[in-house]
N, C-alpha and C positions, 0 to 999 in steps of 0.2 A: 571546587567545593560548591555545593548547591546554594543558590541565592536564598536568603531568608524570604519567607512569604509575608513577613510583617511589612506594613506600609507599602504593599504592592497590590494594585488593583488588577484583577484579571477578568477577562470576558470568556464566554463559552459559546462556541459555534458548532453547528451541525446542519444536516439537511433540514428542510422545512418541516418534514414529517417522516418518522420512522415507522415502518410496518415490519414486524418480525415474527418468527415462529413457523412451525411446520404448517403448510397450507397458505402462507402469506402471499404466494405468487398469484393466487386466485383473486386477490384484492385489487389487481391491476385495473380492472374495468371501472371500478368506482372512482379511481384517481384520474383516469383518462377523461372521464366525464367532468369531474371537478375542475380540472385544469383546462377544459375546453379543447382538448386535442381532437382535431378533425382529420388531420392528415400527417401523422408522425412518420419520421424516418427512424427505422430500427437500426442501431449501430452495434455490430457484433463481429464475430470472426467465423471463418469457414468451419472450424471445429465445433462450435456451438450449433451451427446449422446442421452439420453431419450427425451430431449426437441426437437430434430430435428435440432437444430442450426448447428450442425456439417455438415449437408448436404450442407449448403452454401459454405463450404470449399471443401468438397469432390467432388462436381459436377464440380468445376473449375479444380481440379487436374485430374479428369477423362477426361475432355475435352482436356487436354494437354497430355494425355496418360502417366501421371506420376504415377509410382508405389508408393504406400504409405501403411502404416499400422497405426492403432490407438492403442495407449496406454491409457487406460481409468481408471487406478487404482489410480489416484491422489485423495487424501482425504483432507478434511479440516484440516488446521494446519498441513501440510505435514511433515512426519517424515524422518529422515536420511535414513531409510531403503528403502523408496520409490525411492529415488535417486539411490540407489544401484540396485534395481530391474529394474528400467527403463533403467539405463545405460547398464546393462547386456543384456536387450532386444535390445537396440540400436546396440550394438556390434555384438550380435548373428545374427541379421537381416541384418547386413552390410548396415545400413542406412547411408546416406551422409549428412543429415541436420535435423533440428528440427523446427516444427511449433507448437507454444503453442496456445491453444484455451481454454479459461476458465477464472476463477478468479485469484486472486493473487497466490493461491496454485499451479495452473497449470503453471503460469508464472515462479514461483520460481523453481519448479522442472525442467522445460525445460531449464532454464538458467544454472542450475547446471549440467544437463546432457551434455549440449553443451560444457562445459569446462572440465568436468570430463572424458568424453568418450575418450579423447586423452591424458589424464594425467597419467603418470606412477608413481603411488604411491597411498596411501590410501586417501579417501575422507577427513579424519581428517586433512590432510596436507593443505587443501584449506581454512579452517575456519580462520577467522580473516581478517585483512585489507591487501590488495595488495599481497596476496599469489599466485594469479593466473598469470602465465607468459604470456599466450596467449590463444586464442580460435580459433580453426581451423574449427569448425563445423558451417555452416551458420545457422542463427536463425531469425525467424519471430515470432512476438508476436501479438496476436489478443484477447484482453480482452472481456469477456462477462459480466463483472460487472463494476460498476463505484463507487469507486474501489480503489484498492491499488496503482495504478500508477506504478506497477512493470514493465510494458512494456517500461518505459523510465528511470528506475533507475539501478544503478550498485550494487544492493543489493539483496541477496536471504536469506530468514530466514527459518530455519528448526527446527523441534522439535527433541531433543535427548531424546528418550523414557527412555533409561537406566539412564541417568543423570537427567531426569525431568527438562530440561531447554531448552531455545531457543538458537540456534547458528546461526551466520551469516557468509556468504561469501560476502566480499566487494571488488569489483574489476571492473575497467572499462571494462574488458573483458566480463562482464556479460551483458553489454548493447546490446540489439538486433540490428541486421542489419537494420531491418524494423519493425516499430510498426504501426499496422493498427487499428485505434480506430474508430469503426463504431457503432453508436447508435442502429442500427437494431439488432446487436448481443446481446444486453442487454434486449430485449423485453421479453424473456422467464425467466428472472431472478426472483426467488421467492421474495415475498414481504419482508420477514424477511432478506434475503440477500441484497435486495435493501436498506433496512434501515441500516443494520450494515456496509455494504461497503460504503454507502453514507456518514455516519457520520465519518467513517474512513478517507475518502477523505477530509472531512472538518478538521479533526484533523491534517492531513498532511499540509494543507494550514495554519492553525492557528499556528502550531508549527514552520513551516518554517518562518512565519512572525515575530515570537518572538525570533527566534534563534539568538545566538551570532554571527552566520556567515551569517546572512541575507545580501543581497546586494540590490541595487536599482532594479536589474533585477528580483531577486527572490521575492522581495516585490510586484512588479507589477503583477507577475504571481499569487502570493498568494491572493492578494486583489481581482482580478477578479475571481479566483476560489471560494473564500468565497462567493462573491456576487451571482454567478451562483448556488452554491450548496444550500445555505439557502433558496432560492426561489424555486428551482426545486425539491429538495428532497421530500418535503411533497406532491407535485403533482405526482411525479413518484411513491411514496408509495401508494397514494390514488387511482391512476389510472395507472396501469402498462403499458397500451397501449398508454399513452400520449407521442407521439413521440417527441414533442418539449422538454418536460421535460427530456426525456431520452437523447436527444442530448445535452441539457445543462448539465446534469449530467456527460455524457461521456467527454465533453469538460472541465468541472470543475475538474473532477478527473485527467485528463491529465495535466492540468495546475498545480494542486496541486502536482502531481508527479514530474513535472519539477522543482517546487519550492523546495520541500523537498529533491529531489535528489541532489540538489546543496547546499542548506542551512542547511540541516539536520533536524531531529526531536529531541524532548527533553524528558522531564520527563514523559509525558503521555505514550510514548512508552516504556521507561525504566521500568516503574511500571507495564505496561501491560504484559511484557515478562514473569515474574514469574507466573502470573495467567494462561497464555496459556500453559507454560511448565508443571506446577504442576497439573492444573485442566482441561486442554484441552479445555479451553473456546475459542470461536471464537475471533480472533484478533480484528475485527471491533467492536465487542460488548464490549470487555474490554477497548478499547480506548475510545469508546463513554461513557462508564460508568465513567471513570476516568477524562475525559476532564474538566468538570466544576470545579472539586475539585482541580486539578492541576493549573487551571487558577486562582482560588481564591488565591492559595499559591503564584503564580508567580507575581501577580499584584504589590506587594510591590517593586519588582525590575524593573518593566517596565510599570508602570501604564499609562504613556503617550502614549504608543503604542496601548493601548486598543481603543483609539479614532479612529485610522485607521480601526480597526476591526469593530467598531460600524458603521462607515460610509459605509464599505463594506456590512454590514447587512441592510443598509438603515434605521438605527435607528436615531431618532431626538436627536442631541447632543448639539444644540445651547444653550448656557447659563449654561450648566452643568459642574461641576467640573470633573477632571480626575477620581476621586474616584467614582463619580456617574455614569460616562460613563462605567467604568470597571464593576460596579455592574449590569448595564443594559445589557452588553454583556453576563455576566455569567447567568443572568436570562433568556436571549434569548436561550442560549445553553441548559439549563435545559428544557425549553419548547420544543425546537426542538426534543430533545431525547424522551421526553414524547409523542410528536405528532406521532413519527414513532415507538412507542411502544418498545423502548429500555428498558430492565428491569432495575429497580432502585435499586441500592445497591448490594454490594458483597454478602449480606445475601440471595439474591434471588437465588444464585447458590449453596447454602448450604456450603459455605466456612466458616469454624469455625473462629471466631474472634481471637482465640488463635494462628492461623497460621500467623497472621500479622507480628510478629517479624522475622520469617523465610523468609517471602516474602520480607520484607525490607532489610534483610541481603543479599538476592540475587540481589535485584534491585540496591543497592548501587554499585554493581560491574559492572553495565552496563555503564562503563565510556565513551564508544564511543558515547553514546547518552546524558548522563548527562552533558558532557562538552559543549553541544550546548544550554543547558537550561539557560534562563536569570537569574535565581536565583540559587545560590549554595545550594544544599540540603545535609543535614546530614542524617544518618540512622534514627535518631529520627524524623527528619522532614518527611521522607518517611513513617514512621509508623503513624505519625499524619494524613497524607493524606489518607492512607488506612483506618484508623479509621473513618475519615470524610465521606469516600465513602462507609462505611459499611452499 
């Protein structure tokens, strides 16, 4: 059951400044100057470079006579090792700042480098909550997907290859100085990434809305995010050049990021982490695959909250019971995932059903997220959800 907001003080955090809307990417020059960036390292991936999107950024830097270098070795589901490699490049090149251009992976690597580059100690010392004392490196985030919302959150998630698990750094020091959310940067996003990242953004909004730590502020953000995403995602998937759909997705993803960055996410993410760590599945895909099944499990604890989700989805709810409304929402989620061609079932990824107990044993330890979930889950409950999603 969701905790009462009475007698509970909440805080709200975001990037230092948000720049949004079509054409926002052209505002980069102004903030490069404001932050005193003389020699930034651009953190991105090879796909962004190949798409030509990076030129929107580099042209502005050249106009300012700013020296820069591009680090394009970011991979999907980025590993701890990439942070180490990128940080060594940052230090060796004597760069003074970081600009992240890409999806959530680029954002997370850039955020980690910005705090790790001036940290005296092993990266391992930063994992966990509030282990980062300060950030001295200026940081701008420019997402090319819609998306993870990483440009406005204080979290970075990395894969530990050796331990086959996801690890997080959680600190307000990770919040970028400036987030520039420009829909034109998402036009080159592949259809599969548009689908996975789009449903990921929806998961952020839904889980933030159902979180034990939701507030009236995060609710408002989450509801608007859900409304934008459920209508815009199929259009952006069907027609990648649909600029209005891209703008609605960029805005929806941003709003969802602000919602979950403050209210938190829950069991969907907790159960997705072991799948990403062990089987290297895309974070957005695992979230999308698990969402309807976790929602089915959660409705017993917060069924009345599903009505707000249904209204956000523009579903007709007049005269329906809370249970009927919840079922309507879950059916809509299944349909949306199918419409954007999200694979159905864990078996689609050749994950053996015999692996479920080990996955559940790992997921139950993601206490940072499970404490946000409206329904308390046991390890047996988590196994049941995995089986349902199989």
